C-alpha positions as CSV (number, residue, x, y, z in Angstrom):
1,M,-3.4,-16.8,-9.3
2,Q,-7.2,-17.1,-9.7
3,C,-9.3,-14.8,-8.2
4,L,-13.5,-14.9,-8.5
5,N,-15.8,-13.3,-6.3
6,G,-13.4,-12.5,-3.6
7,I,-11.7,-16.0,-3.8
8,A,-8.0,-16.1,-4.3
9,I,-5.8,-19.0,-5.2
10,T,-2.5,-19.6,-6.2
11,Q,-1.1,-23.2,-7.1
12,R,2.0,-24.9,-7.2
13,P,2.1,-28.3,-8.7
14,F,4.7,-31.0,-8.1
15,T,5.2,-34.6,-8.4
16,E,6.4,-37.5,-5.7
17,K,9.8,-37.7,-7.9
18,L,10.4,-34.1,-7.6
19,D,9.9,-34.4,-3.8
20,N,12.2,-37.5,-3.5
21,L,14.8,-36.8,-5.7
22,S,15.2,-33.2,-4.9
23,E,18.6,-32.0,-3.2
24,Q,16.4,-29.1,-1.6
25,P,13.4,-29.2,0.4
26,V,10.5,-28.8,-2.3
27,K,7.6,-28.0,0.3
28,E,9.5,-25.5,2.1
29,I,10.6,-23.5,-1.0
30,I,7.0,-23.7,-2.4
31,H,5.7,-22.5,1.1
32,K,8.1,-19.6,1.3
33,V,6.8,-18.5,-2.7
34,L,3.1,-19.0,-2.0
35,K,3.5,-16.9,1.2
36,N,5.2,-14.1,-0.7
37,D,2.7,-14.4,-3.6
38,C,-0.2,-14.2,-1.1
39,K,1.2,-11.1,0.7
40,K,1.6,-9.3,-2.8
41,A,-1.9,-10.6,-4.0
42,L,-3.8,-8.9,-0.8
43,D,-1.5,-5.8,-0.9
44,T,-2.4,-5.1,-4.6
45,A,-6.3,-6.0,-3.7
46,A,-6.0,-3.1,-0.6
47,Y,-3.9,-0.9,-3.1
48,D,-7.0,-1.2,-5.8
49,Q,-9.3,0.3,-3.0
50,F,-7.2,3.0,-1.7
51,V,-6.9,4.5,-5.2
52,L,-10.5,5.2,-5.2
53,T,-10.2,8.0,-2.6
54,P,-11.8,11.0,-4.1
55,L,-9.2,13.3,-2.3
56,R,-6.2,14.1,-4.6
57,V,-3.4,16.4,-3.9
58,A,-0.5,18.0,-6.0
59,P,2.1,20.5,-5.7
60,T,0.6,23.9,-6.7
61,G,1.7,24.7,-10.2
62,G,3.3,21.1,-10.4
63,T,6.5,22.6,-9.0
64,S,5.9,24.3,-5.7
65,T,7.9,22.7,-2.5
66,T,5.5,24.1,0.0
67,A,2.0,24.7,-1.3
68,I,-0.5,21.8,-2.5
69,T,-3.8,22.1,-4.5
70,L,-6.6,19.5,-3.1
71,T,-9.3,18.2,-5.4
72,T,-12.1,16.2,-4.4
73,A,-13.2,14.5,-7.7
74,G,-11.2,11.6,-7.9
75,S,-8.4,13.0,-9.9
76,T,-6.3,16.1,-10.2
77,A,-5.6,18.8,-13.0
78,T,-1.9,19.0,-12.1
79,T,1.1,17.4,-13.5
80,N,3.3,16.5,-10.8
81,N,6.7,17.6,-11.5
82,V,8.4,17.6,-8.0
83,A,9.5,14.7,-5.4
84,L,7.4,14.7,-2.2
85,G,9.0,17.0,0.6
86,S,8.7,18.3,3.9
87,G,6.8,21.1,2.7
88,H,4.3,19.2,1.1
89,V,3.8,16.9,4.2
90,K,3.3,19.9,6.3
91,A,0.4,21.2,3.9
92,I,-1.1,17.7,3.4
93,V,-1.3,17.1,7.4
94,D,-2.8,20.7,7.7
95,Q,-5.3,19.5,5.2
96,M,-6.2,16.3,7.1
97,K,-6.6,18.5,10.3
98,E,-8.8,20.9,8.4
99,R,-11.1,18.3,7.3
100,N,-11.3,16.7,10.6
101,I,-9.8,13.2,9.6
102,P,-9.3,11.3,12.9
103,P,-5.8,10.0,13.4
104,F,-4.9,6.7,12.5
105,M,-3.2,6.0,16.0
106,N,-2.8,7.8,18.9
107,E,-2.5,11.3,17.7
108,D,-0.7,10.5,14.4
109,Y,-1.6,10.2,11.0
110,Y,0.0,7.7,8.5
111,S,1.7,7.7,5.2
112,I,2.7,4.7,2.9
113,G,4.7,4.8,-0.4
114,R,7.6,3.0,-2.2
115,P,11.0,3.7,-1.1
116,A,12.0,6.1,-4.0
117,E,9.2,8.4,-3.2
118,Y,10.6,9.1,0.3
119,R,14.1,9.9,-0.6
120,T,13.8,13.7,-1.0
121,L,11.9,13.4,2.5
122,K,14.3,11.4,4.1
123,N,17.2,13.7,3.0
124,D,15.1,16.5,4.2
125,L,14.6,15.0,7.5
126,E,18.5,14.2,8.2
127,T,18.6,18.1,9.1
128,I,15.6,17.9,11.4
129,K,16.0,16.3,15.0
130,S,14.8,12.9,14.5
131,Y,12.7,11.3,17.0
132,S,13.6,8.1,19.1
133,E,10.8,5.8,20.6
134,T,11.4,2.3,22.0
135,G,9.2,-0.5,22.5
136,F,7.4,-2.6,20.1
137,Q,4.0,-0.8,20.3
138,H,5.4,2.3,18.9
139,I,7.2,1.0,15.9
140,M,5.3,-0.2,12.9
141,R,6.9,-2.6,10.5
142,G,8.4,-0.6,7.7
143,E,8.2,2.6,9.5
144,I,11.1,5.2,8.5
145,G,10.3,8.2,10.8
146,R,7.7,10.8,12.2
147,Y,7.1,14.2,11.1
148,E,4.5,16.6,11.6
149,T,2.4,14.2,13.6
150,C,2.6,11.6,10.7
151,R,4.4,8.4,10.5
152,F,5.8,7.1,7.2
153,V,5.9,3.6,6.4
154,E,7.7,2.1,3.1
155,Q,6.1,-0.9,1.2
156,T,7.6,-2.9,-2.1
157,N,4.7,-5.2,-2.6
158,I,3.3,-3.0,-5.2
159,N,5.5,-2.8,-8.3
160,N,5.5,-0.4,-11.0
161,Y,2.3,1.5,-10.0
162,R,2.5,5.4,-10.6
163,G,-0.4,7.0,-10.6
164,S,-4.1,5.3,-10.4
165,T,-2.7,2.9,-13.2
166,A,-0.4,0.1,-13.3
167,G,2.7,0.5,-15.3
168,V,2.4,4.3,-16.0
169,T,5.2,6.6,-15.0
170,W,4.6,10.1,-14.0
171,T,6.0,13.1,-16.6
172,N,9.6,13.2,-15.6
173,A,9.4,10.5,-13.2
174,K,10.0,12.8,-10.4
175,S,7.6,11.3,-8.1
176,G,4.9,8.6,-7.6
177,V,1.9,7.6,-5.6
178,V,1.8,8.3,-1.6
179,F,-1.0,7.7,0.3
180,F,-1.7,9.7,3.5
181,F,-4.7,8.5,5.8
182,G,-6.3,8.4,9.1
183,E,-8.6,6.0,10.9
184,D,-10.9,4.0,9.2
185,T,-9.6,3.7,5.7
186,V,-9.9,0.4,3.8
187,A,-11.8,-2.4,5.6
188,E,-11.2,-6.1,4.9
189,A,-14.1,-8.5,4.9
190,I,-12.7,-12.2,5.8
191,A,-15.0,-15.2,5.3
192,I,-11.8,-17.8,5.2
193,P,-8.3,-15.9,6.3
194,E,-5.3,-16.8,4.0
195,E,-4.0,-20.1,4.5
196,I,-1.9,-23.0,2.8
197,R,-3.8,-25.9,1.6
198,G,-2.3,-29.1,0.4
199,K,-3.9,-31.0,-3.0
200,L,-5.3,-34.5,-2.3
201,P,-2.5,-36.6,-4.0
202,Q,-3.8,-38.2,-7.4
203,D,-2.4,-40.9,-9.7
204,Y,-1.4,-43.2,-6.8
205,G,0.2,-40.3,-4.8
206,R,2.3,-39.4,-7.7
207,D,0.5,-36.2,-8.4
208,R,0.9,-33.4,-5.5
209,G,0.3,-29.7,-5.1
210,V,0.2,-26.9,-2.5
211,A,-1.8,-24.0,-3.1
212,W,-2.5,-20.6,-1.0
213,F,-6.4,-19.8,-0.5
214,Y,-8.2,-17.0,0.7
215,L,-11.8,-16.0,0.8
216,G,-12.7,-12.2,1.4
217,G,-12.4,-8.7,0.1
218,F,-11.5,-5.2,0.4
219,A,-13.4,-2.0,0.0
220,L,-12.8,1.7,0.7
221,C,-14.8,2.6,3.9
222,H,-15.6,6.5,2.6
223,T,-16.2,7.2,-0.8
224,T,-17.5,10.7,0.0
225,A,-15.4,13.7,-0.3
226,M,-17.6,16.1,1.8
227,G,-20.0,15.7,4.9
228,Q,-19.6,13.5,8.0
229,A,-18.9,10.5,5.7
230,Q,-15.7,12.4,4.2
231,A,-13.0,10.5,2.6
232,R,-10.1,9.4,5.0
233,V,-7.4,8.9,2.5
234,I,-5.4,11.8,0.6
235,M,-3.6,10.5,-2.3
236,W,-0.4,12.4,-3.6
237,D,-1.4,12.3,-7.4
238,S,-0.4,13.7,-10.9
239,L,-2.5,14.2,-14.1
240,T,0.2,12.8,-16.4
């Protein structure tokens, strides 16, 4: 993928011979791969802004299952050595309300993370009365449940990200990054929406190609921890 000044392009060249002789629909396969690549690239661009939030939380002492320690300087001094659980969620939501962070939708905050990071929480919720709401307008894609006025959404497009750095595993690998947020978090400025573009055929039509193209960018809306412009994102973090 090429990415320059907010321009993102991923190219997939192919030939007329491949298109004519292949038993499989070449263009359809390439379109599917490009769309998947585009989703991962844009999600990563948004993630790179979410991790800039100055608000970080970790379990008090590194192992508490009910108390958290909040820092406002974009890092934490606590080595996180416990999985995210229902007790942490209660404390984090209380912090968001105390900081007057506006809810993301209706009266609910949202949280997003990889499936493994929610395993202990999901086990906790099995013993708690689950909620049931019907209607498309109430269920977000990937949503796994609601607890303490917070809805939880799983994502799998950001791989091998633990902590603020790609490919870094937390000590003892007990947990990983999870974001909790309210309204007005990361903004996307779009000049040209993502789209599939066909290459103009060259070499008398034998040289072909397809690419996805996007012109835009992402930015964290509130980078100040305190005051009226206080941050809207809290990151479940670790020192190492």
